[in-house]
C-alpha positions as CSV (number, residue, x, y, z in Angstrom):
1,M,-44.6,-27.2,-25.7
2,K,-47.7,-28.8,-27.5
3,V,-51.3,-28.0,-25.8
4,F,-54.3,-30.4,-26.2
5,K,-57.5,-30.2,-25.7
6,F,-60.3,-32.9,-25.3
7,G,-64.0,-32.7,-25.1
8,G,-66.1,-34.8,-23.4
9,A,-67.2,-37.3,-25.7
10,S,-63.3,-38.0,-26.3
11,I,-63.7,-39.5,-22.3
12,E,-67.5,-40.1,-22.4
13,T,-66.6,-44.3,-22.1
14,V,-63.9,-46.0,-20.7
15,D,-62.9,-47.4,-24.1
16,R,-62.0,-43.9,-25.3
17,A,-60.7,-42.8,-21.9
18,R,-58.2,-45.4,-22.7
19,N,-57.6,-44.1,-26.6
20,V,-57.1,-40.8,-25.3
21,A,-54.6,-41.6,-22.5
22,A,-52.8,-43.8,-25.5
23,L,-53.0,-40.6,-27.3
24,I,-51.8,-38.5,-24.9
25,R,-48.6,-40.7,-24.1
26,E,-47.2,-40.8,-27.5
27,F,-46.8,-37.5,-28.2
28,G,-45.8,-36.8,-23.7
29,N,-41.8,-37.1,-24.4
30,E,-41.7,-33.6,-24.9
31,P,-43.9,-30.9,-22.5
32,L,-47.4,-31.1,-23.0
33,L,-50.6,-29.1,-21.4
34,V,-53.6,-31.3,-21.4
35,V,-57.0,-29.7,-21.2
36,I,-59.8,-31.7,-20.5
37,S,-63.5,-31.5,-20.3
38,A,-65.9,-33.2,-17.7
39,K,-66.9,-36.0,-19.4
40,G,-70.2,-36.9,-21.9
41,K,-72.9,-36.0,-20.4
42,T,-72.1,-34.7,-16.7
43,T,-72.3,-31.3,-17.4
44,N,-76.3,-32.0,-17.9
45,A,-76.5,-33.5,-15.1
46,L,-74.8,-31.0,-13.5
47,E,-77.1,-28.0,-14.6
48,K,-80.1,-30.5,-12.9
49,V,-78.3,-30.6,-9.7
50,V,-78.4,-26.4,-9.9
51,D,-81.4,-26.4,-11.2
52,A,-83.5,-28.0,-8.1
53,Y,-81.0,-26.3,-5.4
54,C,-81.9,-23.3,-6.5
55,L,-85.6,-24.3,-6.5
56,G,-85.2,-25.3,-2.9
57,N,-85.5,-29.4,-3.5
58,T,-82.6,-29.7,-1.2
59,A,-83.5,-33.7,-0.5
60,D,-83.2,-34.1,-4.7
61,A,-80.2,-32.3,-5.2
62,Q,-78.1,-33.9,-3.1
63,Q,-79.6,-37.0,-4.3
64,L,-78.4,-36.3,-7.8
65,F,-75.0,-35.3,-7.0
66,A,-74.4,-38.3,-4.7
67,E,-75.5,-40.5,-8.3
68,L,-73.0,-38.0,-10.5
69,K,-70.2,-39.3,-7.9
70,N,-71.4,-42.8,-7.2
71,E,-70.8,-43.0,-11.3
72,H,-67.8,-41.5,-11.4
73,I,-66.3,-43.8,-8.9
74,A,-67.7,-46.6,-10.9
75,Y,-66.1,-44.9,-14.1
76,A,-62.8,-44.6,-12.3
77,Q,-63.2,-48.5,-11.0
78,S,-63.6,-49.8,-13.9
79,L,-60.8,-47.6,-16.1
80,L,-57.8,-48.6,-13.5
81,G,-59.1,-52.2,-12.2
82,S,-59.2,-50.7,-8.9
83,Y,-59.8,-47.8,-7.0
84,P,-56.5,-46.3,-5.6
85,Q,-56.8,-44.8,-1.8
86,T,-55.1,-41.5,-3.3
87,L,-57.6,-41.3,-5.9
88,S,-60.1,-41.7,-3.8
89,D,-59.3,-39.3,-1.2
90,K,-58.8,-36.5,-3.9
91,L,-62.5,-37.3,-5.6
92,D,-63.9,-36.9,-2.3
93,E,-61.9,-33.9,-1.2
94,I,-63.6,-32.6,-4.5
95,A,-67.0,-33.8,-3.9
96,V,-66.8,-32.1,-0.7
97,E,-67.2,-28.7,-2.1
98,A,-70.0,-29.7,-3.8
99,E,-71.8,-31.3,-1.0
100,W,-71.3,-28.4,1.5
101,I,-72.9,-26.2,-0.8
102,L,-75.6,-28.7,-1.3
103,A,-76.3,-29.3,2.8
104,E,-77.5,-25.3,3.2
105,A,-80.3,-23.2,1.3
106,P,-79.1,-21.4,-1.3
107,V,-78.7,-17.3,-0.3
108,R,-76.6,-16.1,-3.5
109,S,-77.4,-15.9,-7.2
110,Y,-78.0,-18.8,-9.2
111,D,-75.3,-17.7,-11.6
112,Y,-73.2,-18.5,-8.8
113,Y,-74.1,-21.7,-7.8
114,Y,-74.3,-22.8,-11.3
115,D,-70.5,-22.4,-11.1
116,Q,-69.6,-23.5,-8.1
117,L,-71.4,-26.8,-8.7
118,V,-71.2,-27.5,-12.6
119,S,-67.2,-26.8,-12.3
120,I,-67.4,-30.4,-10.4
121,G,-67.5,-32.3,-13.3
122,E,-64.5,-30.8,-14.6
123,L,-62.5,-31.6,-11.9
124,L,-63.4,-35.2,-10.9
125,S,-62.6,-36.4,-15.0
126,T,-59.4,-34.6,-15.0
127,L,-59.0,-36.7,-11.6
128,I,-59.6,-40.0,-13.1
129,I,-57.7,-39.6,-16.4
130,E,-54.5,-38.5,-14.7
131,A,-54.7,-41.6,-12.4
132,Y,-54.8,-43.8,-15.0
133,L,-51.8,-41.9,-17.0
134,K,-50.1,-42.8,-13.8
135,Q,-50.8,-46.2,-13.7
136,E,-49.6,-46.5,-17.2
137,G,-46.5,-44.8,-16.6
138,A,-47.1,-41.7,-18.1
139,N,-44.6,-38.6,-16.3
140,S,-47.8,-36.2,-15.4
141,T,-48.9,-34.9,-12.8
142,W,-52.7,-33.5,-11.8
143,M,-53.4,-29.6,-11.6
144,D,-56.4,-27.3,-10.7
145,V,-56.6,-24.7,-12.9
146,R,-58.4,-22.4,-10.4
147,D,-54.9,-21.7,-9.4
148,V,-53.7,-20.8,-12.6
149,M,-56.6,-19.5,-14.1
150,K,-57.3,-16.1,-12.7
151,T,-60.7,-14.0,-13.4
152,D,-63.2,-11.6,-12.6
153,D,-66.1,-12.3,-10.7
154,T,-68.8,-12.3,-13.8
155,Y,-70.1,-15.8,-13.0
156,R,-71.0,-17.9,-16.1
157,D,-68.7,-15.8,-18.2
158,A,-66.1,-14.7,-16.3
159,Q,-63.3,-12.7,-17.8
160,V,-59.5,-13.5,-17.9
161,D,-57.2,-11.2,-15.6
162,W,-54.5,-11.6,-18.2
163,A,-51.6,-10.2,-16.4
164,L,-52.2,-12.4,-12.7
165,T,-52.9,-15.5,-15.0
166,Q,-49.7,-14.8,-17.2
167,K,-47.9,-14.6,-13.8
168,Q,-49.6,-17.8,-12.6
169,V,-48.3,-19.6,-15.6
170,D,-45.1,-18.7,-15.2
171,T,-45.1,-19.4,-11.5
172,I,-47.0,-23.0,-11.4
173,F,-47.1,-24.7,-14.6
174,K,-43.7,-23.8,-16.0
175,E,-42.2,-24.7,-12.5
176,A,-44.1,-28.2,-13.0
177,F,-42.7,-28.7,-16.6
178,R,-39.2,-28.8,-15.0
179,K,-40.4,-32.0,-12.9
180,V,-43.1,-34.2,-15.5
181,S,-43.6,-33.7,-18.9
182,I,-47.4,-33.3,-19.1
183,I,-50.1,-31.6,-17.1
184,I,-53.3,-32.7,-16.9
185,T,-55.7,-29.9,-16.3
186,Q,-59.1,-28.7,-16.6
187,G,-61.1,-26.3,-19.4
188,F,-64.3,-24.2,-18.8
189,I,-62.9,-22.8,-15.1
190,G,-61.1,-20.6,-13.3
191,C,-60.9,-18.6,-10.4
192,T,-62.0,-15.0,-8.7
193,D,-59.2,-13.2,-6.3
194,E,-61.3,-14.2,-3.4
195,N,-61.0,-17.8,-4.4
196,A,-65.0,-18.4,-5.9
197,T,-65.1,-20.8,-8.9
198,V,-65.7,-19.2,-11.8
199,T,-66.7,-20.6,-15.7
200,L,-65.6,-18.9,-19.0
201,G,-68.8,-19.1,-20.9
202,R,-69.7,-20.6,-24.4
203,E,-66.4,-23.0,-25.7
204,G,-65.0,-22.3,-22.6
205,S,-62.3,-25.4,-22.7
206,D,-61.4,-24.4,-26.1
207,Y,-60.7,-20.9,-24.9
208,S,-58.6,-22.5,-21.7
209,A,-56.5,-23.7,-24.0
210,A,-56.1,-20.9,-26.2
211,V,-55.2,-18.9,-23.4
212,F,-52.3,-21.3,-21.7
213,A,-51.1,-21.4,-25.3
214,N,-50.7,-17.9,-25.2
215,C,-49.2,-17.6,-21.7
216,L,-46.7,-20.3,-22.5
217,D,-45.9,-19.5,-25.5
218,A,-47.1,-22.9,-27.6
219,E,-45.5,-24.4,-30.8
220,S,-49.4,-25.3,-31.2
221,V,-52.7,-26.1,-30.0
222,T,-54.7,-29.2,-30.9
223,I,-58.5,-29.6,-30.2
224,W,-59.0,-33.3,-30.6
225,K,-62.9,-34.1,-31.9
226,D,-65.0,-37.0,-33.4
227,V,-65.3,-35.7,-36.4
228,P,-62.1,-35.9,-39.1
229,S,-61.7,-32.3,-40.0
230,L,-63.9,-29.3,-40.2
231,L,-66.1,-29.3,-42.9
232,N,-67.5,-27.1,-45.4
233,A,-70.8,-27.0,-44.3
234,D,-73.1,-29.3,-41.2
235,P,-73.1,-32.9,-42.6
236,K,-76.3,-33.0,-40.2
237,I,-78.2,-30.5,-43.0
238,F,-76.3,-30.8,-46.0
239,P,-75.4,-34.4,-47.7
240,D,-72.0,-33.8,-49.8
241,T,-69.6,-31.9,-47.4
242,V,-66.3,-31.6,-48.1
243,P,-62.7,-31.6,-44.9
244,I,-61.3,-28.3,-44.9
245,P,-57.3,-29.2,-44.7
246,N,-56.2,-25.8,-44.4
247,I,-57.9,-22.8,-43.3
248,T,-57.2,-19.1,-41.8
249,F,-58.1,-17.4,-38.4
250,K,-60.2,-15.0,-40.3
251,E,-61.9,-17.0,-42.2
252,V,-63.6,-18.7,-39.4
253,I,-64.2,-16.4,-37.5
254,E,-66.2,-15.2,-40.4
255,M,-68.4,-18.5,-40.4
256,A,-68.8,-18.7,-36.8
257,Y,-70.4,-15.0,-37.3
258,Y,-72.5,-16.2,-40.3
259,G,-73.4,-19.2,-37.5
260,A,-71.3,-22.0,-38.3
261,Q,-70.9,-24.3,-34.8
262,V,-67.0,-24.1,-35.9
263,I,-64.0,-22.8,-33.3
264,H,-65.7,-19.7,-31.2
265,P,-64.0,-16.4,-31.9
266,K,-62.8,-16.2,-28.5
267,T,-60.7,-18.7,-29.0
268,I,-58.7,-17.7,-32.3
269,K,-57.7,-14.7,-31.1
270,P,-55.0,-15.6,-27.9
271,L,-53.6,-17.7,-30.8
272,Q,-54.3,-15.6,-33.9
273,N,-52.1,-12.9,-31.7
274,K,-48.9,-14.5,-31.6
275,D,-49.4,-16.9,-34.0
276,I,-49.7,-20.3,-32.7
277,P,-51.7,-22.7,-35.3
278,L,-54.5,-24.6,-34.0
279,Y,-54.7,-28.3,-35.6
280,V,-58.5,-29.9,-35.1
281,K,-58.2,-33.7,-35.5
282,C,-59.6,-36.6,-35.1
283,F,-59.3,-38.4,-31.7
284,L,-61.0,-41.7,-32.6
285,D,-58.0,-42.0,-35.6
286,K,-55.2,-39.7,-35.1
287,N,-53.5,-40.9,-38.6
288,L,-56.1,-38.5,-40.2
289,P,-55.0,-35.4,-41.4
290,G,-57.8,-33.2,-39.6
291,T,-57.6,-28.9,-40.3
292,C,-54.6,-26.2,-39.8
293,I,-55.9,-22.9,-38.6
294,S,-53.3,-20.6,-39.1
295,N,-51.9,-17.0,-39.9
296,T,-51.0,-18.4,-43.4
297,R,-50.8,-16.2,-46.4
298,E,-51.0,-18.5,-49.3
299,V,-53.7,-18.4,-51.5
300,I,-56.3,-21.3,-50.1
301,A,-58.6,-22.5,-52.9
302,Y,-62.0,-22.8,-50.7
303,P,-64.9,-24.8,-51.7
304,P,-68.6,-23.0,-50.9
305,I,-68.7,-22.8,-47.0
306,M,-72.4,-22.9,-46.6
307,V,-73.9,-21.6,-43.0
308,L,-78.3,-22.5,-42.5
309,K,-79.7,-20.6,-39.2
310,T,-83.1,-21.9,-38.4
311,K,-85.9,-20.3,-36.7
312,Q,-85.9,-16.6,-38.0
313,T,-88.0,-13.8,-38.1
314,L,-88.3,-10.9,-40.5
315,L,-89.0,-7.5,-39.4
316,Q,-90.2,-5.0,-41.5
317,V,-90.3,-1.5,-40.4
318,S,-91.3,1.4,-41.9
319,T,-92.0,5.1,-41.0
320,R,-96.0,6.2,-40.8
321,D,-95.2,9.5,-41.7
322,Y,-93.0,8.1,-44.9
323,S,-89.7,10.4,-43.4
324,F,-86.7,8.3,-44.6
325,I,-84.6,5.9,-43.0
326,T,-81.9,7.8,-42.5
327,E,-79.5,8.2,-39.5
328,D,-82.5,9.6,-37.0
329,N,-84.6,6.5,-37.8
330,L,-81.6,4.5,-37.8
331,S,-80.1,5.0,-34.6
332,R,-83.8,5.1,-32.5
333,I,-84.5,1.6,-34.2
334,Y,-81.1,0.5,-33.4
335,N,-81.0,1.8,-29.9
336,L,-84.5,-0.6,-29.3
337,F,-82.6,-3.8,-30.7
338,H,-80.3,-3.3,-28.2
339,A,-82.4,-2.4,-25.6
340,C,-84.1,-5.9,-26.0
341,K,-80.9,-7.4,-26.6
342,I,-81.7,-8.8,-29.5
343,K,-78.9,-9.6,-32.4
344,I,-79.7,-8.5,-35.8
345,N,-78.6,-11.3,-38.2
346,L,-78.7,-9.7,-41.7
347,I,-80.2,-5.7,-42.5
348,Q,-81.2,-4.0,-45.3
349,N,-82.8,-0.8,-45.5
350,A,-85.3,1.0,-48.5
351,A,-86.3,5.3,-48.2
352,I,-88.9,4.4,-45.6
353,S,-88.6,1.0,-45.0
354,F,-86.0,-1.3,-42.4
355,L,-85.6,-5.0,-42.8
356,A,-84.2,-7.5,-40.1
357,C,-83.7,-10.7,-39.8
358,I,-83.3,-11.9,-35.8
359,D,-83.6,-15.1,-33.8
360,T,-86.9,-16.1,-33.2
361,Q,-86.9,-15.4,-29.8
362,E,-90.6,-15.3,-28.6
363,D,-89.9,-13.2,-25.2
364,K,-87.7,-10.6,-26.6
365,I,-89.7,-10.0,-30.2
366,A,-92.7,-9.2,-28.1
367,M,-90.8,-6.4,-26.0
368,V,-88.9,-4.7,-29.3
369,L,-92.6,-5.0,-31.0
370,Q,-93.5,-3.1,-28.2
371,A,-91.2,-0.2,-28.8
372,L,-91.3,-0.4,-32.4
373,E,-94.9,-0.1,-32.5
374,Q,-95.3,3.4,-30.5
375,D,-93.9,5.1,-33.6
376,Y,-93.3,2.7,-36.7
377,E,-95.6,0.5,-38.7
378,V,-94.3,-3.3,-38.1
379,K,-94.7,-6.3,-40.1
380,R,-93.2,-9.8,-39.7
381,N,-92.6,-13.3,-41.2
382,K,-91.8,-16.0,-39.4
383,D,-90.3,-19.7,-39.3
384,L,-87.7,-18.6,-41.8
385,F,-84.0,-19.8,-42.6
386,L,-81.1,-17.9,-42.9
387,F,-78.4,-18.9,-45.6
388,T,-75.2,-18.1,-46.1
389,V,-72.7,-19.2,-48.5
390,R,-69.0,-18.1,-48.3
391,H,-67.0,-18.5,-51.8
392,Y,-70.4,-19.4,-53.6
393,T,-70.8,-20.1,-56.6
394,Q,-74.2,-20.3,-58.9
395,H,-74.1,-23.9,-59.7
396,V,-74.5,-24.1,-55.8
397,L,-77.1,-21.9,-55.6
398,D,-79.0,-23.2,-57.8
399,E,-79.0,-26.5,-56.0
400,E,-79.9,-25.7,-52.6
401,L,-82.6,-22.8,-53.4
402,K,-84.5,-25.5,-55.6
403,N,-87.2,-25.0,-53.2
404,R,-86.3,-22.2,-51.1
405,T,-88.5,-18.9,-51.9
406,V,-85.6,-15.8,-51.3
407,L,-87.0,-13.0,-49.5
408,L,-84.2,-11.1,-48.6
409,E,-80.7,-11.2,-50.6
410,Q,-77.5,-9.6,-50.3
411,R,-74.1,-10.6,-52.3
412,T,-70.6,-9.5,-52.2
413,R,-67.8,-10.8,-54.0
414,Q,-67.3,-13.7,-51.6
415,T,-70.5,-13.8,-49.3
416,I,-74.0,-14.2,-50.3
417,Q,-76.9,-13.9,-47.5
418,M,-80.9,-15.1,-48.0
419,V,-83.3,-15.4,-45.7
420,V,-85.7,-18.0,-47.3
421,K,-88.8,-20.0,-46.5
């Protein structure tokens, strides 16, 4: 049993969808659960529908959704070479969920409507891909993930009900695998016990794949991307990146914590807990080796792993009466940041001052400044970067800091972090 996850880019065009289908069929001789996202820019388009609807622009919302529906119909016709009535009926059934909502004025929260409408993208895309797979002779079936992924009602960031989801996996997925070898379902979405659709928050599709792999005791999970593997840095920022063929779950979590756009930590936990390896591979060329993320205890010689966070602000908080920054002052300062919902990316304190590097979010900074300045003197530097290097070497530091000024530095055996301008 394996689990595959494909993002929206992998099926954005008809040619890519055919490539993905061929890849699925190649591996589909054994039980294969395939989690697929909404295609292309569908989620962005549906967010515009939600915005228009919640602002009271019902006609605009209906028009935008009609355009999206027609675009999916055209996509299906191009992919399949026809438009089977069975697929037409299923797409209409899913689209009606949104059309019923858009026919009436909003009376509930934005987050509620966001989840009901944005989730339509995953349902439409998976129906089309599964219809094409079946047309090509695959022994597959489509499943509505809302029948299986059970959650609470925290809209846009739902928490998985693990016991109930495990029960549904055992009842629905495992029973289906007695009849078919391939199940196509959706990532990112789930359902409450009152049958309201929810979404799972950031990186929800990857997380869905990990949850199901855990419940199925899968052999592995593969996330198919348009890049050859995980790299030691963002190639858009750093020109000479190198691939990372093997990496531990712990190292990936460290990278994500420091701001690298890799695998989200919440995806790692269900896999690490059951020692299920996670592969990152390229759907454009399945023969590329990719990256294996696992619990291996082998010593891995990592290259320097670099993360550059932009739009950073450095705050220096000092006591006015020259009292020390000890536990009482630290507790008060931390509580103020927490109350303003500000995550501190790097901290350091001296005798009478406290330094904090945070993301530049002007509304939240204004709130925390107002609170801090009642008791402390506060200075700030804007337009900074937070540069982190795991497994650093002096050569790398010398090269990357040639034209930068370091305002704050913290160094351990493996990691160095610097606030720079």
